[in-house]
C-alpha positions in Angstrom: -57.6 -20.4 63.5 -60.0 -21.5 66.3 -63.3 -21.3 64.5 -66.0 -23.9 64.8 -66.8 -24.8 61.1 -69.9 -26.6 59.7 -69.5 -27.4 56.0 -72.5 -28.4 53.8 -72.7 -29.8 50.3 -75.4 -31.7 48.4 -72.8 -34.0 46.8 -74.6 -34.0 43.5 -73.3 -36.1 40.5 -73.0 -33.2 38.1 -69.3 -33.8 38.3 -67.6 -37.0 39.4 -68.8 -37.6 43.0 -65.7 -39.7 43.9 -63.4 -36.6 44.0 -66.0 -34.9 46.3 -65.9 -37.9 48.7 -62.0 -38.0 48.5 -61.9 -34.2 49.4 -64.0 -34.9 52.6 -61.8 -37.9 53.4 -58.6 -35.8 53.5 -60.4 -33.4 55.9 -61.2 -36.4 58.2 -64.8 -36.9 57.1 -65.8 -40.6 56.5 -69.0 -41.7 54.9 -71.4 -44.3 56.2 -72.7 -46.4 53.3 -72.0 -43.2 51.1 -74.2 -40.9 53.2 -73.0 -38.2 55.4 -75.1 -37.1 58.4 -73.6 -34.6 60.7 -70.1 -36.1 60.5 -67.3 -34.6 62.8 -63.9 -34.8 61.2 -61.6 -37.3 62.8 -58.6 -35.0 62.4 -60.2 -31.9 63.7 -63.2 -31.7 66.2 -63.9 -28.1 65.2 -65.0 -29.2 61.7 -68.4 -30.9 61.1 -69.7 -31.9 57.7 -73.5 -32.2 56.8 -74.9 -33.5 53.5 -77.4 -30.8 52.8 -78.8 -28.9 49.8 -79.3 -25.1 50.0 -82.5 -25.5 48.2 -83.9 -27.4 51.2 -85.1 -24.5 53.2 -86.8 -26.3 56.2 -83.5 -28.2 56.9 -81.3 -25.3 56.1 -83.3 -23.1 58.7 -83.1 -25.9 61.2 -79.2 -25.9 60.9 -79.1 -22.1 61.2 -81.2 -22.3 64.4 -79.3 -25.1 65.9 -75.7 -23.8 65.2 -76.2 -19.9 65.7 -73.5 -19.2 63.2 -71.6 -15.9 63.3 -70.4 -15.9 59.7 -71.6 -17.6 56.5 -69.4 -18.3 53.4 -71.5 -19.3 50.5 -69.5 -21.1 47.8 -72.4 -23.3 46.7 -73.8 -22.8 43.3 -74.4 -24.9 40.0 -71.2 -23.9 38.1 -70.4 -24.0 34.4 -71.2 -21.5 31.6 -71.9 -24.1 28.9 -74.1 -26.4 30.9 -76.3 -23.5 31.9 -77.3 -23.3 28.3 -78.7 -26.9 28.2 -79.9 -27.1 31.9 -81.2 -23.7 32.8 -83.7 -24.9 35.4 -80.9 -26.4 37.6 -79.1 -23.1 37.7 -82.3 -21.3 38.7 -82.8 -23.7 41.6 -79.2 -23.7 43.0 -78.2 -20.2 42.2 -81.4 -18.2 42.6 -83.6 -20.3 45.0 -80.8 -21.6 46.9 -79.1 -18.2 47.4 -82.5 -16.7 48.4 -82.7 -19.3 51.2 -79.1 -18.3 52.3 -80.1 -14.8 52.5 -83.2 -15.4 54.3 -81.5 -17.6 57.0 -78.8 -15.0 57.4 -81.5 -12.2 57.9 -83.5 -14.3 60.3 -80.6 -15.5 62.4 -78.7 -12.2 62.7 -75.5 -13.3 60.7 -72.6 -10.9 61.4 -71.2 -11.2 57.8 -72.2 -13.2 54.7 -69.5 -13.8 51.9 -70.4 -15.4 48.7 -68.9 -16.3 45.4 -69.8 -14.2 42.4 -67.9 -14.6 39.1 -65.7 -12.7 36.5 -68.4 -14.0 34.1 -70.5 -11.1 35.1 -68.5 -8.7 33.0 -69.5 -10.4 29.8 -67.6 -9.2 26.7 -66.7 -6.0 28.1 -64.1 -4.3 26.0 -62.4 -2.2 28.7 -59.7 -4.3 30.5 -58.7 -5.0 33.2 -62.1 -5.3 34.7 -63.0 -3.0 37.5 -65.8 -3.4 40.1 -67.1 0.0 38.8 -67.5 -1.3 35.1 -71.0 -2.0 33.8 -72.1 -5.6 34.2 -75.6 -5.2 32.4 -74.9 -7.7 29.6 -74.2 -11.1 30.7 -73.9 -13.7 27.9 -74.8 -16.9 29.8 -77.5 -17.9 32.3 -74.8 -18.8 34.8 -73.3 -15.2 34.5 -76.9 -13.8 34.9 -77.5 -15.8 37.9 -74.3 -14.6 39.6 -75.2 -10.9 38.7 -78.6 -11.7 40.3 -77.0 -12.8 43.5 -75.2 -9.5 43.8 -78.3 -7.4 43.3 -80.3 -9.7 45.8 -77.5 -9.4 48.4 -77.6 -5.6 47.8 -81.2 -5.4 48.5 -80.8 -7.5 51.9 -78.1 -5.2 52.9 -80.1 -2.2 52.2 -83.4 -3.6 53.7 -82.1 -5.4 56.7 -78.5 -4.0 57.4 -77.1 -7.4 56.6 -73.5 -7.1 55.9 -72.6 -8.9 52.6 -69.5 -9.3 50.6 -69.5 -10.4 46.9 -66.3 -11.9 45.5 -65.9 -12.1 41.7 -63.7 -15.1 41.3 -61.4 -15.1 38.2 -60.7 -18.6 36.8 -59.7 -20.6 39.8 -57.4 -23.6 39.4 -55.2 -26.0 41.5 -55.3 -29.3 43.4 -58.8 -30.8 44.0 -60.3 -28.7 41.3 -63.4 -29.6 39.3 -62.7 -32.5 36.8 -64.7 -30.8 34.1 -62.6 -27.6 34.1 -59.8 -27.0 31.6 -56.7 -27.7 33.8 -57.9 -31.2 34.5 -59.3 -31.8 31.1 -56.1 -30.7 29.4 -53.8 -32.5 31.9 -55.8 -35.7 31.2 -55.4 -35.2 27.5 -51.7 -34.6 27.8 -51.1 -37.7 30.1 -53.0 -40.0 27.6 -51.6 -38.3 24.6 -54.9 -37.4 23.2 -55.8 -34.2 21.3 -56.8 -31.1 23.2 -59.6 -28.9 21.8 -58.5 -25.4 21.7 -61.6 -23.0 21.4 -61.7 -19.8 19.3 -58.3 -20.9 17.9 -56.6 -20.2 21.2 -57.5 -16.6 21.1 -58.9 -16.3 24.6 -57.4 -14.5 27.6 -57.9 -15.7 31.2 -56.8 -14.4 34.6 -55.8 -17.9 36.2 -56.0 -17.5 39.9 -54.4 -20.2 42.2 -56.9 -21.7 44.9 -54.6 -20.9 47.9 -54.7 -17.2 46.9 -58.4 -17.3 46.8 -58.7 -19.0 50.2 -56.3 -16.6 51.8 -58.3 -13.7 50.5 -61.6 -15.1 51.8 -60.2 -15.9 55.3 -58.8 -12.3 55.6 -62.2 -10.9 54.5 -64.1 -12.7 57.3 -63.6 -10.0 59.8 -63.6 -7.2 57.2 -67.3 -6.4 57.7 -69.0 -3.8 55.5 -70.6 -1.1 57.6 -73.0 1.7 57.2 -70.0 3.9 56.1 -69.4 1.8 53.0 -70.3 3.4 49.7 -73.1 1.0 49.6 -74.1 0.6 53.2 -73.3 -2.9 54.6 -72.5 -4.1 51.2 -69.1 -4.5 49.3 -68.2 -6.0 46.0 -64.6 -7.2 45.3 -62.6 -8.7 42.3 -60.3 -11.5 43.6 -57.9 -12.6 40.8 -54.3 -13.0 40.0 -54.3 -9.6 37.9 -52.4 -11.2 35.2 -53.8 -11.9 31.6 -52.8 -15.2 30.2 -53.3 -16.3 26.6 -55.0 -19.8 26.4 -52.1 -21.3 24.2 -49.6 -19.9 26.7 -51.4 -21.7 29.5 -51.5 -25.0 27.6 -47.8 -24.7 26.8 -47.0 -24.1 30.3 -49.1 -27.1 31.6 -47.3 -29.2 29.0 -43.9 -28.1 30.4 -45.1 -29.0 33.9 -46.3 -32.3 32.7 -43.1 -33.0 30.7 -44.8 -33.9 27.6 -46.8 -32.4 24.6 -50.0 -33.4 22.8 -51.8 -32.4 19.6 -54.1 -29.4 19.6 -57.3 -29.2 17.5 -58.4 -25.5 16.8 -62.1 -25.1 17.3 -64.5 -22.1 16.9 -65.7 -20.1 20.0 -68.2 -21.7 22.2 -71.6 -20.2 23.0 -71.6 -18.5 26.4 -67.7 -18.0 26.5 -66.1 -14.6 27.0 -63.1 -13.6 25.2 -61.1 -12.3 28.1 -61.0 -12.1 31.9 -58.6 -9.9 33.6 -59.0 -8.5 37.1 -58.2 -5.1 38.4 -57.5 -5.9 42.2 -56.7 -2.4 43.4 -60.0 -2.4 45.6 -59.3 -5.7 47.4 -55.6 -4.7 47.9 -56.8 -1.5 49.6 -59.4 -3.4 51.7 -57.2 -6.3 53.0 -53.7 -5.6 51.4 -54.5 -8.7 49.2 -51.5 -9.8 47.0 -51.6 -13.1 45.0 -48.5 -15.1 45.8 -48.7 -17.8 43.2 -47.7 -17.2 39.6 -48.8 -19.5 36.8 -45.7 -21.7 36.6 -45.7 -22.4 40.3 -49.4 -23.0 40.5 -49.3 -25.5 37.5 -46.3 -27.3 39.1 -48.4 -27.8 42.3 -51.4 -28.7 40.3 -49.5 -31.2 38.3 -47.8 -32.8 41.4 -51.3 -33.4 42.7 -52.9 -34.5 39.5 -50.2 -37.1 38.8 -50.5 -38.5 42.4 -54.3 -38.4 42.6 -55.0 -39.9 39.1 -51.9 -42.1 39.1 -50.5 -41.1 35.8 -47.0 -40.2 34.7 
């Protein structure tokens, strides 16, 4: 599209670092002795990658000063609902301190638009579905969800105080090729491939709005130039659901994945896990009206694409 892009990541080992390095490699970023220090992509000179943690404010400020960015898209966070119960301090550092650093750099270096990932988890166990941006989000049931709600409130204050245009995107259960190995699609696909049992929580009575990664990316790209102004309901601030707008039962998801894999496996029914929500389901009328967003990938097609990648990457049948 002609943008000059700088990507940063701290490449932590919370999940398998191998897949993170492999993601970079397919983008043309090669490591030197497993370090990445301002690496320009061999396949696209408009893309540079720097190994940097958003909690490192001095070096983050140095980067903003050097590059003079126009737009910032912040997808950095410590993710995972259940891990936030056992490792809360890590989430506070990445999701609260790190995001404060992003906001401060955007304010101090006159960023035209900050887009950032929030989460459907902020809705908690709201009974009304599908979830609308106007619904109350005052009762998160995990620290991860609370940290994402905090990001929305922090961004709103910066939009109000400094006229910094910000857009929050509440992601709904994103899946697809190159996804995190600790997420359900990869865990389930691995179990199916190895003919090991799948743990099915809440006896399978869970609903998720599974959203294919390409639909998320296309939505973000369209929103870059959709900058909230003083005329917005909340000046310089907007908040949008981005999902597939389809509610899928967990057992239906597993059956569809088995069909795509061409084999089945045993299921062990388990109780509900702490921090999990019963249902996520996106009302996407607002983002439709904002950028004519329409998700293009249904679950069967998305899982077919995921399984094709999974079998190739992990070398399984």
